[in-house]
C-alpha positions as protocol buffer text, in pm:
chain_id: "A"
residue {
  index: 1
  type: MET
  ca { x: 969 y: 1045 z: 1945 }
}
residue {
  index: 2
  type: LEU
  ca { x: 1033 y: 813 z: 1634 }
}
residue {
  index: 3
  type: LYS
  ca { x: 1343 y: 954 z: 1565 }
}
residue {
  index: 4
  type: GLN
  ca { x: 1505 y: 946 z: 1922 }
}
residue {
  index: 5
  type: ASN
  ca { x: 1398 y: 570 z: 1945 }
}
residue {
  index: 6
  type: GLY
  ca { x: 1625 y: 483 z: 1585 }
}
residue {
  index: 7
  type: ALA
  ca { x: 1347 y: 572 z: 1304 }
}
residue {
  index: 8
  type: GLN
  ca { x: 1569 y: 675 z: 1038 }
}
residue {
  index: 9
  type: GLN
  ca { x: 1332 y: 725 z: 767 }
}
residue {
  index: 10
  type: PHE
  ca { x: 990 y: 904 z: 750 }
}
residue {
  index: 11
  type: LEU
  ca { x: 710 y: 815 z: 456 }
}
residue {
  index: 12
  type: LEU
  ca { x: 456 y: 1057 z: 451 }
}
residue {
  index: 13
  type: VAL
  ca { x: 142 y: 1013 z: 204 }
}
residue {
  index: 14
  type: SER
  ca { x: 49 y: 1383 z: 109 }
}
residue {
  index: 15
  type: ALA
  ca { x: -168 y: 1481 z: -206 }
}
residue {
  index: 16
  type: LEU
  ca { x: -99 y: 1545 z: -589 }
}
residue {
  index: 17
  type: GLY
  ca { x: -57 y: 1922 z: -588 }
}
residue {
  index: 18
  type: ALA
  ca { x: 80 y: 1970 z: -259 }
}
residue {
  index: 19
  type: ASN
  ca { x: 256 y: 2300 z: -207 }
}
residue {
  index: 20
  type: LYS
  ca { x: 267 y: 2514 z: 100 }
}
residue {
  index: 21
  type: SER
  ca { x: 196 y: 2880 z: -134 }
}
residue {
  index: 22
  type: SER
  ca { x: -96 y: 2695 z: -263 }
}
residue {
  index: 23
  type: GLY
  ca { x: -439 y: 2898 z: -300 }
}
residue {
  index: 24
  type: ILE
  ca { x: -611 y: 2573 z: -216 }
}
residue {
  index: 25
  type: PHE
  ca { x: -656 y: 2499 z: 162 }
}
residue {
  index: 26
  type: TYR
  ca { x: -588 y: 2147 z: 144 }
}
residue {
  index: 27
  type: ASN
  ca { x: -293 y: 2152 z: -74 }
}
residue {
  index: 28
  type: ARG
  ca { x: -148 y: 2436 z: 119 }
}
residue {
  index: 29
  type: VAL
  ca { x: -150 y: 2199 z: 444 }
}
residue {
  index: 30
  type: LYS
  ca { x: -20 y: 1956 z: 308 }
}
residue {
  index: 31
  type: GLY
  ca { x: 241 y: 2133 z: 154 }
}
residue {
  index: 32
  type: GLU
  ca { x: 292 y: 2267 z: 501 }
}
residue {
  index: 33
  type: VAL
  ca { x: 299 y: 1946 z: 662 }
}
residue {
  index: 34
  type: GLU
  ca { x: 592 y: 1814 z: 428 }
}
residue {
  index: 35
  type: GLU
  ca { x: 779 y: 2108 z: 503 }
}
residue {
  index: 36
  type: ALA
  ca { x: 736 y: 2051 z: 895 }
}
residue {
  index: 37
  type: ILE
  ca { x: 849 y: 1694 z: 850 }
}
residue {
  index: 38
  type: SER
  ca { x: 1125 y: 1789 z: 623 }
}
residue {
  index: 39
  type: LYS
  ca { x: 1312 y: 1986 z: 893 }
}
residue {
  index: 40
  type: LEU
  ca { x: 1298 y: 1687 z: 1150 }
}
residue {
  index: 41
  type: GLY
  ca { x: 1639 y: 1518 z: 1025 }
}
residue {
  index: 42
  type: TYR
  ca { x: 1542 y: 1219 z: 873 }
}
residue {
  index: 43
  type: SER
  ca { x: 1835 y: 1095 z: 671 }
}
residue {
  index: 44
  type: CYS
  ca { x: 1551 y: 959 z: 451 }
}
residue {
  index: 45
  type: PHE
  ca { x: 1242 y: 1134 z: 376 }
}
residue {
  index: 46
  type: HIS
  ca { x: 978 y: 1013 z: 82 }
}
residue {
  index: 47
  type: ILE
  ca { x: 709 y: 1178 z: -21 }
}
residue {
  index: 48
  type: PHE
  ca { x: 431 y: 1010 z: -184 }
}
residue {
  index: 49
  type: ARG
  ca { x: 189 y: 1228 z: -392 }
}
residue {
  index: 50
  type: PRO
  ca { x: -108 y: 1058 z: -497 }
}
residue {
  index: 51
  type: SER
  ca { x: -381 y: 1162 z: -713 }
}
residue {
  index: 52
  type: LEU
  ca { x: -770 y: 1058 z: -560 }
}
residue {
  index: 53
  type: LEU
  ca { x: -732 y: 729 z: -352 }
}
residue {
  index: 54
  type: VAL
  ca { x: -982 y: 470 z: -480 }
}
residue {
  index: 55
  type: GLY
  ca { x: -1047 y: 176 z: -280 }
}
residue {
  index: 56
  type: ASP
  ca { x: -1295 y: 39 z: -17 }
}
residue {
  index: 57
  type: ARG
  ca { x: -1375 y: 298 z: 261 }
}
residue {
  index: 58
  type: LYS
  ca { x: -1601 y: 290 z: 582 }
}
residue {
  index: 59
  type: GLU
  ca { x: -1686 y: 645 z: 561 }
}
residue {
  index: 60
  type: GLU
  ca { x: -1886 y: 750 z: 249 }
}
residue {
  index: 61
  type: ARG
  ca { x: -1720 y: 1049 z: 70 }
}
residue {
  index: 62
  type: THR
  ca { x: -1972 y: 1230 z: -189 }
}
residue {
  index: 63
  type: GLY
  ca { x: -1753 y: 1387 z: -398 }
}
residue {
  index: 64
  type: GLU
  ca { x: -1515 y: 1095 z: -405 }
}
residue {
  index: 65
  type: GLU
  ca { x: -1760 y: 865 z: -504 }
}
residue {
  index: 66
  type: ALA
  ca { x: -1874 y: 1101 z: -814 }
}
residue {
  index: 67
  type: ALA
  ca { x: -1495 y: 1121 z: -909 }
}
residue {
  index: 68
  type: LYS
  ca { x: -1465 y: 736 z: -900 }
}
residue {
  index: 69
  type: VAL
  ca { x: -1788 y: 700 z: -1144 }
}
residue {
  index: 70
  type: PHE
  ca { x: -1623 y: 994 z: -1355 }
}
residue {
  index: 71
  type: TYR
  ca { x: -1289 y: 789 z: -1382 }
}
residue {
  index: 72
  type: ARG
  ca { x: -1429 y: 453 z: -1470 }
}
residue {
  index: 73
  type: PHE
  ca { x: -1615 y: 589 z: -1769 }
}
residue {
  index: 74
  type: PHE
  ca { x: -1393 y: 883 z: -1880 }
}
residue {
  index: 75
  type: GLY
  ca { x: -1012 y: 776 z: -1736 }
}
residue {
  index: 76
  type: PHE
  ca { x: -871 y: 675 z: -2092 }
}
residue {
  index: 77
  type: LEU
  ca { x: -902 y: 1051 z: -2159 }
}
residue {
  index: 78
  type: ILE
  ca { x: -732 y: 1201 z: -1794 }
}
residue {
  index: 79
  type: PRO
  ca { x: -345 y: 1200 z: -1807 }
}
residue {
  index: 80
  type: LYS
  ca { x: -166 y: 955 z: -1587 }
}
residue {
  index: 81
  type: LYS
  ca { x: -75 y: 1173 z: -1307 }
}
residue {
  index: 82
  type: TYR
  ca { x: -458 y: 1285 z: -1247 }
}
residue {
  index: 83
  type: LYS
  ca { x: -566 y: 948 z: -1273 }
}
residue {
  index: 84
  type: GLY
  ca { x: -761 y: 811 z: -946 }
}
residue {
  index: 85
  type: ILE
  ca { x: -503 y: 560 z: -799 }
}
residue {
  index: 86
  type: GLU
  ca { x: -591 y: 226 z: -579 }
}
residue {
  index: 87
  type: SER
  ca { x: -455 y: 300 z: -243 }
}
residue {
  index: 88
  type: ILE
  ca { x: -251 y: -61 z: -273 }
}
residue {
  index: 89
  type: LYS
  ca { x: -75 y: 92 z: -543 }
}
residue {
  index: 90
  type: VAL
  ca { x: 45 y: 361 z: -310 }
}
residue {
  index: 91
  type: ALA
  ca { x: 121 y: 112 z: 6 }
}
residue {
  index: 92
  type: ARG
  ca { x: 316 y: -93 z: -238 }
}
residue {
  index: 93
  type: ALA
  ca { x: 536 y: 198 z: -339 }
}
residue {
  index: 94
  type: MET
  ca { x: 590 y: 282 z: 15 }
}
residue {
  index: 95
  type: LEU
  ca { x: 674 y: -79 z: 86 }
}
residue {
  index: 96
  type: GLN
  ca { x: 929 y: -102 z: -197 }
}
residue {
  index: 97
  type: GLN
  ca { x: 1085 y: 260 z: -76 }
}
residue {
  index: 98
  type: ALA
  ca { x: 1104 y: 146 z: 285 }
}
residue {
  index: 99
  type: GLN
  ca { x: 1352 y: -117 z: 178 }
}
residue {
  index: 100
  type: ASN
  ca { x: 1528 y: 90 z: -21 }
}
residue {
  index: 101
  type: LYS
  ca { x: 1790 y: 250 z: 258 }
}
residue {
  index: 102
  type: SER
  ca { x: 1888 y: 530 z: 45 }
}
residue {
  index: 103
  type: ASP
  ca { x: 1933 y: 903 z: 208 }
}
residue {
  index: 104
  type: GLY
  ca { x: 1804 y: 1224 z: 107 }
}
residue {
  index: 105
  type: GLN
  ca { x: 1426 y: 1343 z: 36 }
}
residue {
  index: 106
  type: PHE
  ca { x: 1228 y: 1185 z: -266 }
}
residue {
  index: 107
  type: ILE
  ca { x: 912 y: 1269 z: -412 }
}
residue {
  index: 108
  type: HIS
  ca { x: 701 y: 1002 z: -573 }
}
residue {
  index: 109
  type: GLU
  ca { x: 417 y: 1155 z: -795 }
}
residue {
  index: 110
  type: SER
  ca { x: 116 y: 978 z: -846 }
}
residue {
  index: 111
  type: ASP
  ca { x: 196 y: 912 z: -1210 }
}
residue {
  index: 112
  type: SER
  ca { x: 497 y: 675 z: -1087 }
}
residue {
  index: 113
  type: LEU
  ca { x: 261 y: 541 z: -798 }
}
residue {
  index: 114
  type: GLN
  ca { x: 49 y: 436 z: -1113 }
}
residue {
  index: 115
  type: ASP
  ca { x: 303 y: 138 z: -1193 }
}
residue {
  index: 116
  type: TYR
  ca { x: 272 y: -50 z: -881 }
}
């Protein structure tokens, strides 16, 4: 419906490790979603693959809360690609890329999103 109403690009927040062939259910589903949307025929398709999103949430997720504490103390040991990322950084990257009118499919991994 979006495309029929004139949308020319699609921006998707996926996940680090998304892969339709993954043995990990979450990553496999994210990879399948990426593939399905890539087939919709948008002239521009951006996939954003952040690591653990950090920031305020209304609901509590125990595993994510534990990971946030871990990142806070040991984040300096974790490679940039795998570090938790503030959701505002992903939003800034999406806004900038939405304004860039390039055609094609683009994948933005978590390490590059850290710079926003």
